N, C-alpha and C positions, 0 to 999 in steps of 0.2 A: 770499718777499720780506716782509721785516719790516712791521709796522704803521705804524712810523715812515716807513719809505720809502714805502708806500702813500699816506701823508699828504702827505709832501713833493712828491710828482708826482699829487695828487689828480686832475688833469684827463687823466692817463693811465690811472690806475687807476678812473677812471669809465667807460672804454670797455669794461671786463671784462663779462662776459654777467650776472653776480650782480648787479653794482651798476646796470646798466641795468634788470635786472629789478626790483629793489627800489625804485627811485625812480619806476618807471612805475606799479608797483602803488599805490605810497603815493599818487601822483597821483589815481589811478583811485578810491581808497577815500575819499580827502578829497571828490572831486567828488560821489560817492554822498551822503555824509554832508551836504554842503550840499543837495541836492536834498532829502533826507530831512526836514531841518530847515526850509529855507526854503519850499519849494513844498509840501510835505505838512503842516507843522504851523505855518505861519505865524510862524517866527522871523525876526528882524532882526538882521543882520551888522552890529555896529558896532565900529569900531576905536578903541580906547583909547590914551591917551597912552602913551609909553615914557619921557619926562621927568617924573618926579613927585618926592615929597620922602620922607625916611627915614620908616618908621613902625614902631611897635614890634612886637616878637614875631616869632617865625618864623626864616627862613634870613637868612643875612647879604647886605646889598645891595651893588651896585656904586655907587661915588659919581663924579658927574660934575661936572668943576668948572665955574662959571658965571664971568660977566663981574663980579658982584658981589662984591668982596674977601670971602673967608671964607664965601661961602655955596655949597652944592652942592646939585646934583639927584641923585635916586637912581633907579636903574632898577628897574622894580616886579618883585618876583619872581612876581606874577600879578595880573590885572585885578580882583582880588577887591573892592576898594573901589569902583571905577568900576562894576562891574556892579551892585553893590548900589544906588549912585545912580542907574543908569539904571532900576532899578525903582521908585525914589521918583519919577524922572521920567516913568513911566507908559510906559514902553516894552514891559512885559509880558512880552515874550518875547525874549532876547538870546542870541546866540551869537558866537563868534569864533574864527578859527584863530589863537591869541594867541601871541606869542613871551614868555617869561619868563625872567628872569636871576637867578641865584644866585652869589654870590661863595663857591663852596665846591668842595672837592677833587672831581675826576671821578672815577666808577667805571665798571664797564662799562655800566651802565644808567643813568647820569646825567652830564651834562655842565654847562657855566656858563651856557650859552643852550640853551632847549629849546623843544619846541612843545606846547601844549595845545590840545584842542577845548574851549572853555570856555562854559558854558551856565549861564544863571539863568532862573527863571521866577516869575511874581506869581501868588498864590492857587494853591499847589501843596502836596502833602504829599510824605512821603518816597516811599510807593508810586508815586504820579504821577511822579516823577522815575525812579525804577527803570524802571518799564515803557517809558518814554521812551527810556532809554538801550538796553534790549533789543532795542526796535524798531529803533533806529538801528544797532546793531552787527549786526543780523539782515540788515537792508536793504542795507548796505555791504559785509558779509563776501564775500570773493572765491570765486567757485564752486569753483575746484580746491581751496579748503580744507575742502570738507564743507559740511554743514548745521549751524548751533547751535540748539540746543533752548532755547526760552523758556517759562514764566519761569524765571530762574537760580535755583539753590537759595539759601538763605540761612542764616546762623549768627550767633550772638552772639560779641562780642568775649570773654566769658568763656569759652564753648563752644571757641571757636577756640584759647585759651591752654591751656584743660585738654587737650584732644584732640591737638592739634598744635604745641603751645609756642610758637606765633607768631599775629601777627594778620593773616599772609598765607598760609593754609594751602595746600600743594600737595595737592588731594584726587584726583590721579591714581593713587594708590596708598595702601594700607592702612597697616600699621605704627603704628596710633594709640597714643598714651599711654595706659596703663591704671593706674587707682588701686588700689593693693592694699594701702593703709594700712589699712583695716579688717580685712583678713584677716591682715596682719602684727600687728595689736595685741595679739593674744593670744601672740606668740611672747616668748621673752626676749632678743631680740637688742638690745644695749644702744643702739647708733647709732640704730636704728629707734626705740626708746623716747623717746630724747632728740629726735629731730625731731618725734614726734607729741605731745611735751609743750608744742611751741610753738603760739601763737594760730592761726597760718596753716601749721602745719606738716604735711608731707604725704610719703607715699612713694610714687613712680610708677615706671613700667617700660615699655620697648618692647621688642618681640620683634623679632629681625632673621631673617627666615626663611633657612635654610640658611646661616646664617652660619659655621657650622663648615667647610662644603665651600668657600665662595667669599673668606672673610675669612682673612688670615694673622695670625698672632700680632702681628706688628709693626702690622697695621692696628687691631687691638683696643686695643694700646697707645697709638697715636696718637688714637683716639677718646676714650680717658679722658684722655691728656694735653690735648686740646682743650677738655674740659669743665673740667678743672681751670683751664688758664689764661684761658680766656674768661669762666667764670661761677664760678669758685671752688668748683667741685662736685665732691665724690668720686663715681666710678662703680663699682659692684659688677658683675661679670658672672657669670651662671648659664647653664651650658651642658646642653643635652639630649644625652646619650649615645645610642648606637646601640639599647642595650638599654632605653631610656626611661628610665634614672635620670638623678638631676641630679648635675652637677659642679659645685660652688661652696664658696666659704668659708662660706655661710651654711648648707649643708646640715646641719652638726652641730647647728645649733639647731633644726631643723625635723623632726617626726615623720613616718613613712610618708604618714599621712593629710593633713597639712599639705602634704606635697610633691606629692601628686596634685591636692590643691585649688589649689595654685600652678600647676601644669601646666595644669588646667582653666582658670582665671581668666585665664591668659596665652595660652590655646589654643596650647601649645607643642607641636611636632612634633620627630621625630628631627633631630638637627644643627641645631637652631635655637639662637641665642645671646641672652639676654635683659640688657639693660642696666638696672641698678635704681639709683635715686637717692632720696636722703632729705634731706629739710630745709625751707626756707621754699617756699611755693607757686609762687610766680612764678618764683623762681630754679630751682627743679626742673624746671618746666614748659619753661622757656626752654633749659635746658641739653639736656634730652631731644629738644626740637623740633629743636635744630640738630644733635644727633647723628642724628636720624631722616634729616635730608637729607644729611648726611655719608655715613652708612652705606649709602643708596641709591645716592650717587656711587659708593661702593666696588664695591657689589654689581653694579652696572652696568658699571662698569669691568671686573670679572672674567667678564662675559659674561652675568649673569641680568638678563633684560629686566623690568623693575618699572613703567615708564612708557611708555605707548604713544606715540611720537614724533609720531604723526598726530592725538591727542586734544586737545579744547581745553577744560578744566573752568573754566567762569566761576563765580564764586561772590560773594555780597554777605556783608560781614561788618557787622554793626549793632550799635547799643547800646554804643558807645565810652564810656568814662568821660568827663566834659566836662574834668576838671582831672587833671592828675598832678603828684606830688611832684617840685620840681627836683632833678636828681641833685645838683648841687654844694651844694643847701640843702632838705633834705627837709621842713623845716617849711613853707616857701612852696610855693604853688601855680603852675603855668604851663599853659596851655592844651594841651590833647591834640592838638588840630586846628589852630583858630586862635580869636582871641578873639570872632570875631563869630557862632560856633556856638550855636544855641537848646538849652537844656536839653530833655531829655525831658519831656513835658507832665506825666506823672504824679511827676515829680520836682522840678517848679517850686519848692516849698516848701523843700526841702531846700538850694537855691541860698542860703538866706538863713540857714540853721542849720548845715548840715554840707555845704559845697561839693564836699569830697572825695568824698562819696558819691554825687555826681548823674551820671545817665547823660546823654549827649547824642544829638541827632538829627543825628548824622554817621555817614556810610556810606562803606565802602570797596569798589570793585570789584576782585576778585582774579582772576588768570588764570593758571593752571598755577603757582601759588607765588609770582607777582608782583603788586605793586598796580599796575593800570593805570589807577585812577581814583579819586577822593575828592571827596565833597561832603558838604553839610550843609543843613538848614533854618536861617535866620538867625535873630538875634535883630531883630525890628523895631520894638521899643519902645527909645525913647530912655533913658528911666528905667532899664531892665533892663541895657541896653549900658553905661550909665554906671556902674551898680552892679558889674557883671563887672570892667570895667577898673581903678575906683579901688578898690574894697574887696577883691575878690578876687585880682586879679592884681597889684595895688598899682602900676600904669602911670600916666604921666602922661597923662591924656586929652587934654589940650590940644592934643597932636600929631594927635589924630583929632577935634578940634572941628567940622570940615567934615562928617564923617559924623554924628556926634551932632546936630548942628543940622538936618541933612537928615531925620534920622528924626523930629525934632520936627514937622516940617512934615506928618508923616501919611505913613507908608510902608505898603504893602500887606504881608501876610504874604508871604514870598518864600524860594526856596532855589535851589540849584544844585549844579553838579558839574562838574569838570573831568578830561577824560582825557587820560593821557599819550601823544601821538601816537606820538612815537619809538619808545617802549617797547612800545606795542601793535603798531605795524607790525614791529618786529623780532621780536616772539614769532610773529606770522602767518607770517614769510618764514623762521623759525628761524635768523636772526642772533645770533652769538655776544656781539655788542654792540650798541648803540644807534647807534654811529658807521657801522655798515654800512648805515643807512637814512637817513643825513643827508648831503646833497651835500657840505658843506664842514665837517667836524665839527673840533672842538678835541682836541687830544692829551689824554693822562692827565692830565697837569699843567695842563690849560686853556690851551695855547698852541696858535696856528695856524702849523703847521710849514711851510706852504707859502709864506704870505706875510710869515712870522716876526713875528707879533704875539703880546703886546704889544710894543712898541718904546721907544726913549728919546726923549725930546723936548727940544729945546734950550731953555735958560734964557730966551731971547728970546721962544720961543713960550710958555712957562710964565707970564711975566710978567702979561700981561691975565688 
């Protein structure tokens, strides 16, 4: 049965053993989370409005017409501003199983409406929120899925990018990205020297274990092609032959000693394949990070077990940059997370002199290579918030005047996090898509195939 057919007759599909199991397990986990937060930690469950107004930054919002000509509501993409206002209002510890709306295309792990476990606390630091979430997950974790160890390991954004090429690393298997720039600096390979002459130039590689045995030539070609098309990054391969010698276009530039040093640096064994990339640091890392995951899929499809299907590897990623250059105009900055994220305490002065270098107090929770939560300590000073909006992001702060005014009345230091409930549950039950853990999901294009929505409305109904 196709997924479209399952969606059209969802009420029949819900009778299947798997859907029954998924929805019942989801209900149990949410119940345990409520217990943990409300009964054990004094949180208050507050429902926030779904009809609000357009706000700058972030994802596209759904517009809702109102009876005032030309005026629209907007569905919130998260309760972010309301939860901060609750902190100003002295609520102290808030949580909500919150519906969020984003007018963006669906992917297997996202859809236009989704659910967050949304949390905010006053007088808390990053470590406090991390410990709370670790306890929450441990408390609500289903017994049949084993035991999760806390505290979760942590790594900085820079480390994640350098070693895994992504800000959501899958740490269930090795194949880390290795920097071989220093070692190749002494060679006379032209493209390597060119790459290293740039300020952020680098040469890095990943080693695919038993690549010769498990990957066909067309697999290697498709890996190289994907790095070229997605990242505009050229890739060279180096193969370790049965006699321990290297086969590559590079070997004629490298002496015996350098070749054995290279084998050592990359910890190469017989039949391993190394993919090497040279160029700008971020692009090289991102391309190799993507190839690391693609080659892992290929190896597993060919029968080599790399990732334990029963393992759950949680990881905190911290010290994100506060701002990133806009893709369409790199001279302007945008928020890496959202405009309410506080700068790292030791970087506060840089905010006024060199904002692009500021690290933020933003943290992501990653599970098996998927981001399942994200949060930050917030800016609680109206003056600093106004500066970020107007001077750094060049946004019209008038739209957020209600929040700025609230901060002026005195706001406690506060911070929070939101866990993507659909994504978390789909990983726990090992579902291929979040649609398998939502009772009535939307299709890939954001449609409800059962009730046939969105639908046309008559001109008479549109008039008011």
